[in-house]
Each structure stands twice: as C-alpha cells, then as structure tokens.
C-alpha positions as CSV (number, residue, x, y, z in Angstrom):
1,M,-141.2,-68.8,62.5
2,A,-140.0,-70.6,65.8
3,T,-140.4,-73.8,63.8
4,Q,-138.3,-72.8,61.0
5,D,-135.6,-71.4,63.5
6,I,-135.4,-74.6,65.2
7,D,-135.1,-76.7,62.1
8,A,-132.2,-74.3,60.7
9,L,-130.5,-74.9,64.0
10,L,-130.8,-78.6,63.8
11,D,-129.9,-78.7,60.2
12,R,-126.7,-76.8,60.9
13,A,-125.9,-79.0,63.9
14,R,-126.3,-82.3,62.0
15,R,-123.8,-81.0,59.4
16,L,-121.2,-80.2,62.0
17,V,-121.7,-83.0,64.5
18,S,-118.8,-85.1,63.1
19,S,-116.2,-82.3,62.3
20,H,-117.1,-79.8,65.1
21,S,-118.8,-81.7,67.9
22,G,-118.7,-78.9,70.5
23,E,-120.4,-76.4,68.2
24,A,-123.1,-79.0,67.2
25,L,-123.9,-79.8,70.8
26,A,-124.4,-76.2,71.7
27,L,-126.5,-75.6,68.6
28,A,-128.6,-78.7,69.3
29,G,-129.1,-77.6,72.9
30,Q,-130.2,-74.1,71.7
31,A,-132.8,-75.7,69.4
32,R,-134.0,-77.9,72.3
33,E,-134.6,-74.8,74.5
34,L,-136.4,-73.2,71.9
35,A,-138.6,-76.1,71.2
36,V,-139.4,-76.5,74.9
37,A,-140.3,-72.8,75.3
38,E,-142.6,-73.1,72.2
39,G,-144.2,-76.4,73.3
40,L,-143.0,-78.2,70.2
41,Q,-142.3,-81.6,71.8
42,G,-141.6,-83.4,68.4
43,L,-138.7,-80.9,67.7
44,Q,-137.6,-81.2,71.3
45,A,-137.2,-85.0,70.6
46,A,-135.2,-84.4,67.4
47,A,-133.0,-81.8,69.1
48,L,-132.3,-84.6,71.8
49,V,-131.2,-87.0,69.3
50,V,-128.7,-84.6,67.6
51,E,-127.4,-83.8,71.2
52,A,-126.9,-87.5,71.8
53,H,-125.0,-87.7,68.6
54,A,-122.6,-85.0,69.5
55,M,-122.4,-86.5,73.2
56,T,-121.2,-89.9,71.7
57,M,-118.4,-88.0,69.9
58,F,-117.2,-87.1,73.4
59,G,-117.4,-90.5,74.8
60,Q,-120.4,-89.6,76.9
61,Q,-122.3,-92.8,76.2
62,A,-124.4,-92.6,79.4
63,E,-125.7,-89.1,78.8
64,A,-126.4,-89.9,75.1
65,L,-128.5,-92.8,76.3
66,D,-130.5,-90.9,78.7
67,A,-131.2,-88.2,75.9
68,L,-132.3,-90.9,73.5
69,L,-134.7,-92.7,75.8
70,V,-136.3,-89.2,76.7
71,A,-136.6,-88.4,72.9
72,L,-138.3,-91.8,72.1
73,D,-140.8,-91.2,75.0
74,L,-141.5,-87.8,73.7
75,G,-141.9,-89.3,70.2
76,D,-144.3,-91.9,71.6
77,H,-146.6,-89.3,72.9
78,H,-146.2,-86.5,70.4
79,G,-144.8,-88.0,67.3
80,M,-141.1,-87.3,65.9
81,G,-141.4,-88.0,62.2
82,L,-138.0,-89.2,60.7
83,A,-136.3,-88.4,64.0
84,R,-137.5,-91.7,65.3
85,G,-135.3,-93.7,62.8
86,D,-132.4,-91.3,63.9
87,A,-133.1,-92.1,67.5
88,L,-133.2,-95.9,67.1
89,Q,-130.1,-95.8,64.9
90,M,-128.1,-93.8,67.6
91,L,-129.6,-95.9,70.5
92,A,-128.3,-98.9,68.7
93,R,-124.9,-97.3,68.3
94,V,-124.7,-96.4,72.0
95,Y,-125.7,-100.1,73.0
96,Y,-123.1,-101.4,70.7
97,T,-120.4,-99.2,72.2
98,R,-121.5,-100.5,75.6
99,G,-121.4,-104.2,74.5
100,E,-125.1,-104.6,74.9
101,Y,-125.4,-106.4,71.5
102,E,-128.8,-107.9,72.1
103,R,-130.3,-104.4,72.6
104,A,-128.3,-103.0,69.6
105,S,-129.7,-105.8,67.4
106,D,-133.3,-104.9,68.5
107,C,-132.8,-101.2,67.7
108,W,-131.2,-102.0,64.3
109,C,-133.8,-104.4,63.2
110,A,-136.5,-102.0,64.4
111,C,-134.8,-99.4,62.0
112,V,-134.8,-101.7,59.1
113,E,-138.6,-102.5,59.8
114,L,-139.8,-98.9,60.4
115,E,-142.3,-97.4,57.9
116,D,-141.0,-94.7,55.4
117,A,-142.6,-92.0,57.3
118,D,-140.5,-92.7,60.4
119,I,-137.0,-93.2,58.9
120,A,-134.9,-91.7,56.2
121,P,-133.5,-93.9,53.5
122,T,-129.9,-93.1,54.7
123,V,-130.7,-94.0,58.3
124,R,-132.0,-97.5,57.2
125,I,-128.7,-97.9,55.3
126,R,-126.8,-97.3,58.5
127,A,-129.0,-99.8,60.3
128,H,-127.6,-102.4,57.7
129,V,-124.2,-101.2,58.4
130,G,-124.8,-101.6,62.1
131,L,-126.0,-105.0,61.8
132,G,-122.8,-105.8,59.8
133,Q,-120.7,-104.4,62.5
134,L,-122.6,-106.4,65.0
135,L,-121.9,-109.7,63.2
136,Y,-118.2,-108.4,62.9
137,A,-118.0,-108.1,66.7
138,H,-119.1,-111.7,67.0
139,E,-116.3,-112.6,64.5
140,Q,-118.7,-113.6,61.7
141,Y,-116.7,-111.8,59.2
142,D,-118.2,-113.4,56.0
143,S,-121.8,-112.4,57.1
144,A,-120.6,-109.0,58.3
145,L,-119.2,-108.5,54.7
146,A,-122.3,-109.4,52.9
147,H,-124.3,-106.9,55.1
148,H,-121.9,-104.2,54.3
149,R,-121.8,-104.9,50.6
150,R,-125.7,-104.9,50.7
151,A,-125.5,-101.4,52.5
152,L,-123.1,-100.2,49.9
153,V,-125.5,-101.0,47.0
154,L,-128.3,-99.1,48.7
155,A,-125.9,-96.1,49.5
156,E,-124.7,-96.0,45.9
157,E,-128.4,-96.0,44.7
158,S,-129.2,-93.1,47.1
159,D,-126.2,-91.3,45.6
160,D,-124.8,-90.5,49.1
161,P,-121.1,-90.2,49.2
162,Q,-120.8,-90.0,53.0
163,L,-122.8,-93.2,53.4
164,T,-121.0,-94.9,50.4
165,S,-117.5,-94.1,52.2
166,S,-118.8,-95.5,55.4
167,C,-119.7,-98.7,53.7
168,L,-116.4,-98.9,51.9
169,I,-114.5,-98.4,55.2
170,N,-116.4,-101.3,56.8
171,I,-115.9,-103.5,53.8
172,A,-112.2,-102.9,54.1
173,V,-112.1,-103.9,57.9
174,D,-114.1,-107.0,57.0
175,L,-111.7,-107.8,54.2
176,M,-108.8,-107.2,56.5
177,R,-110.0,-109.8,59.0
178,L,-110.5,-112.2,56.2
179,G,-106.9,-111.7,55.2
180,L,-107.7,-110.0,51.9
181,L,-105.3,-107.1,52.5
182,S,-105.0,-105.8,49.0
183,D,-108.7,-105.8,48.6
184,A,-109.0,-104.0,51.9
185,I,-106.6,-101.3,50.8
186,A,-108.3,-100.9,47.5
187,S,-111.6,-100.2,49.4
188,L,-109.9,-97.6,51.6
189,K,-108.4,-95.9,48.6
190,Q,-111.8,-95.8,47.0
191,A,-113.3,-94.2,50.1
192,L,-110.5,-91.5,50.9
193,P,-111.4,-89.1,48.3
194,L,-115.1,-89.2,49.0
195,V,-114.2,-88.6,52.9
196,R,-111.9,-85.8,52.0
197,A,-114.4,-84.0,49.6
198,D,-117.0,-84.3,52.4
199,K,-114.5,-83.1,55.1
200,N,-115.6,-85.9,57.2
201,Y,-112.6,-86.0,59.9
202,E,-114.1,-88.9,61.7
203,Y,-114.0,-91.2,58.6
204,E,-110.5,-89.9,57.6
205,A,-109.2,-91.0,61.0
206,E,-110.7,-94.3,60.5
207,I,-109.1,-95.0,57.2
208,Y,-105.7,-94.1,58.6
209,S,-106.3,-96.3,61.5
210,V,-107.3,-99.2,59.3
211,L,-104.4,-98.7,57.1
212,G,-102.0,-98.7,60.2
213,Q,-103.7,-102.0,61.2
214,I,-103.0,-103.5,57.7
215,D,-99.3,-102.4,57.8
216,M,-99.1,-104.3,61.2
217,A,-100.4,-107.3,59.7
218,R,-97.8,-107.1,56.9
219,G,-95.2,-106.5,59.6
220,D,-94.4,-103.0,58.7
221,I,-94.5,-101.6,62.2
222,E,-92.7,-98.2,61.4
223,R,-95.3,-97.4,58.6
224,A,-98.1,-98.5,61.0
225,R,-97.2,-96.2,63.7
226,M,-97.1,-93.1,61.2
227,S,-100.7,-94.1,59.9
228,L,-102.0,-94.5,63.3
229,M,-100.5,-91.2,64.7
230,V,-102.2,-89.4,61.9
231,A,-105.4,-90.9,63.0
232,L,-104.7,-90.2,66.6
233,K,-104.1,-86.5,65.7
234,I,-107.2,-86.0,63.9
235,N,-109.2,-87.8,66.5
236,R,-107.8,-85.7,69.3
237,L,-108.2,-82.4,67.2
238,H,-111.9,-83.3,66.8
239,V,-112.5,-84.9,70.2
240,N,-113.5,-88.4,69.2
241,S,-112.8,-90.3,72.3
242,W,-113.7,-93.7,70.8
243,G,-111.3,-93.3,68.0
244,E,-108.6,-91.9,70.2
245,A,-108.9,-95.0,72.4
246,S,-108.7,-97.3,69.6
247,N,-105.5,-95.5,68.0
248,L,-103.9,-95.6,71.5
249,L,-104.6,-99.4,71.7
250,W,-103.0,-100.2,68.3
251,L,-100.1,-97.8,69.0
252,G,-99.4,-99.8,72.1
253,Q,-99.4,-102.9,70.0
254,C,-96.7,-101.2,67.7
255,S,-94.8,-100.3,70.7
256,L,-94.9,-103.9,72.1
257,A,-93.7,-105.2,68.7
258,E,-90.8,-102.8,68.8
259,G,-90.0,-103.5,72.5
260,L,-90.7,-100.1,73.5
261,L,-92.2,-101.2,76.9
262,E,-92.5,-97.8,78.8
263,T,-94.1,-96.2,75.6
264,A,-96.5,-99.1,75.3
265,D,-97.3,-98.8,79.1
266,D,-98.4,-95.2,78.6
267,E,-100.4,-95.9,75.3
268,L,-102.2,-99.0,76.7
269,R,-103.0,-97.5,80.0
270,S,-104.4,-94.3,78.3
271,A,-106.5,-96.5,76.1
272,L,-107.8,-98.4,79.1
273,A,-108.8,-95.3,81.0
274,L,-110.7,-93.9,77.9
275,A,-112.5,-97.3,77.4
276,Q,-113.5,-97.3,81.1
277,S,-115.0,-93.7,80.9
278,M,-117.0,-94.6,77.8
279,G,-118.0,-98.1,79.2
280,S,-116.8,-99.7,76.0
281,Q,-116.4,-103.5,76.7
282,H,-114.8,-104.3,73.4
283,L,-112.0,-101.8,73.8
284,L,-111.7,-102.6,77.5
285,A,-111.2,-106.5,76.6
286,N,-108.5,-105.6,74.0
287,A,-106.7,-103.2,76.3
288,H,-106.7,-105.7,79.1
289,H,-105.3,-108.4,76.7
290,A,-102.6,-106.1,75.4
291,L,-101.5,-105.1,79.1
292,A,-101.4,-108.8,80.0
293,T,-98.7,-109.1,77.3
294,L,-96.9,-106.1,78.3
295,C,-96.8,-107.2,81.9
296,R,-95.5,-110.6,81.1
297,S,-92.7,-108.9,79.0
298,N,-91.9,-107.0,82.3
299,G,-91.9,-110.0,84.4
300,Q,-95.0,-108.8,86.3
301,T,-96.6,-112.2,86.3
302,E,-99.4,-111.6,88.8
303,I,-100.6,-108.3,87.4
304,A,-100.5,-110.0,83.9
305,D,-102.8,-112.7,85.2
306,K,-105.2,-110.1,86.6
307,H,-105.4,-108.4,83.2
308,E,-105.9,-111.8,81.5
309,L,-108.7,-112.7,83.8
310,S,-110.4,-109.4,83.1
311,Y,-110.0,-110.0,79.4
312,R,-111.3,-113.4,79.4
313,E,-114.5,-112.3,81.4
314,L,-115.1,-109.4,79.2
315,R,-114.6,-111.6,76.0
316,R,-117.1,-114.2,77.6
317,Q,-119.8,-111.5,78.2
318,L,-119.3,-110.2,74.5
319,L,-119.4,-113.5,72.8
320,E,-122.1,-115.2,74.8
321,H,-124.7,-113.2,72.7
322,A,-123.5,-115.0,69.6
323,R,-125.7,-118.0,70.7
324,S,-128.9,-115.7,71.2
325,P,-131.8,-116.5,69.0
326,R,-131.9,-112.9,67.6
327,L,-128.3,-113.2,66.1
328,A,-128.8,-116.6,64.9
329,T,-132.0,-115.6,62.8
330,M,-130.9,-112.0,62.0
331,E,-130.3,-113.0,58.3
332,L,-133.7,-114.6,58.1
333,R,-135.5,-111.2,59.3
334,L,-133.9,-109.1,56.8
335,S,-135.1,-109.5,53.3
336,P,-132.4,-109.5,50.6
337,V,-131.9,-106.5,48.4
338,T,-133.1,-107.1,44.8
C-alpha cells in the first residue's frame, strides 16, 4: 500500500511541477519521506528527481544538482527504473543552465543511449531537444534546428502534445536566429493552442518571450514590450526564475532601444542578480553585455569596460567547449531517425 501511495504522490507532483512548483515540491518531499520510512530506495531516488525538477523552477540549481547526484547514487545501488532517464535528463538541464556544456552533453548522450527499461520515450525525446539547445548555445543554429526537427517527428509519433509544443518552440527560436521570422511565428502559432490546452504556463511564457524577441528584431519595440511583459507576469506568478531573468534582460534591451535608461538599469540589474543567484553563465554574459551598453550611454566608461570584460570572459568560457571532441562528433554518435 505504501508503494501505491508514494506512486500517487509522485504522479501528482509531476503533473504540477510546471504550473504549481511549490505544491509539487511539497508533494515530492512527502513521497520521499514515506519512501525513506519504508526503506524503498528506488522510490526515494524517483522522489528526489521530482524534487530537483521543482527546485530548478525556483532557480535552485545547486540544490537540484545535489538531489540528482544522490538519486543516481541510490539508483546505482538499488535500481530506479525509468527514473534513471529522468535523472540524467534533469542533470543535463542543470549543467546546461550552469554553462557546464561538456557535462550536459555527457548526460544527454547517455539518455539517448539508455536501454528502454531505464528511460521513457518522452525523456529520450527531451534529450534530443537538449542536444539541439546545446548546439544552439554554441551558435550552431542549423544543426540545432535539425535536432529539434528530429525531436518533433518523434514527439508527434508518440502523440505527446506537451513535447510537440516544446519542439515547436525550440524550432521557432532556431528559425528566429536564422532570420526566418515568419516561419518562426508560424511555429509558435502552431504551439500555442497545444500549450494552452495543456495549461503549461512555462511554455506559454516562453512563447510570448520569443514573440517579443521577434518583434524586437523587426523594430516594433512597443509590441515587443507588451509580449515580454505578458511572459514576465506568467513567470513571476508561477515562480520561474530563469524565465523571469530572461524576460527582464529582453525588457532591458527594449528600454535601451527607447532611451529609457533608468528603467533599463532597473531591469538589467534585476536580471543580473537573478542570473548570479542561479549560476547561469549564459544569462550572466548577456546581462553584462547589455549593462556595458547602458553604462556607455550614461557616460560611465570605466564601469562599462568592467561589464564588457566580464562579458568577454564568460563568453570565452561558454564557447571554448565548441572545440571539444564530444561536440564535434555529436552528430556521428546519434543515429538518424528513420
């Protein structure tokens, strides 16, 4: 009976993790305590993975990393079934956020290579999405698009609306970076009804964020601000710290474009603080770059130079992995979908 109770708590927590992260964290913690009391180490590991997912929604990357490493250690000794794939996928996501791209690629490649008994098909698809995002972070947009389109085919074959919408959003971002703005908007419009039907607030905020970025690329700053404010409101309401930091960063860019320097300063420094608290090197780099531009506009040359130096160092760290053997051979290790 205890096993059924724990499974029920975890199932509910997984459904709530994107929309009600605090409640999901509490439910997963309750499940973990029951598992410990019953000596069910496999379920304890599974509960830790769900807790880690909820922690990432609050920007608690270090805590999530600790929980995932404990879960995998438990799994090595006691088994954890499909939760192993979940753990590796989430671990990759944490490493990705922290800018530890080599480790992220290790985990995502491991997901792709796991036996079916250790990973759900949906998690394998997320690993393909993650590999695409990793290539995107290294500005290899064509390769990222190919991975995300591969993931979309698998998601549609699995008839999974949530994963389908995730793939469509990532495809839109790739297309945006390739300058194919109309195609990007079409992909987002295809994703939006799926996201709303699923009540996935994280993805809905992401769609509005990308729409705002497209509007900025087209020079429509007023419309961009409206979309970004919608995304920011959703992310704050549902405590998505990474999304909030990203939205503030783009809003700061809007304010810079409009000459609203005091507003830009508030937005960019808030984004910088959130990025620092999460340890997100990518967001940190972009925040320093934007603040360098702002400080030059204010005539603060020395401070601007310091921000520029921080940006260049972070960017160097992020891009140096583009020369790593793993990234260079990533396409060779993954067999194509037929």
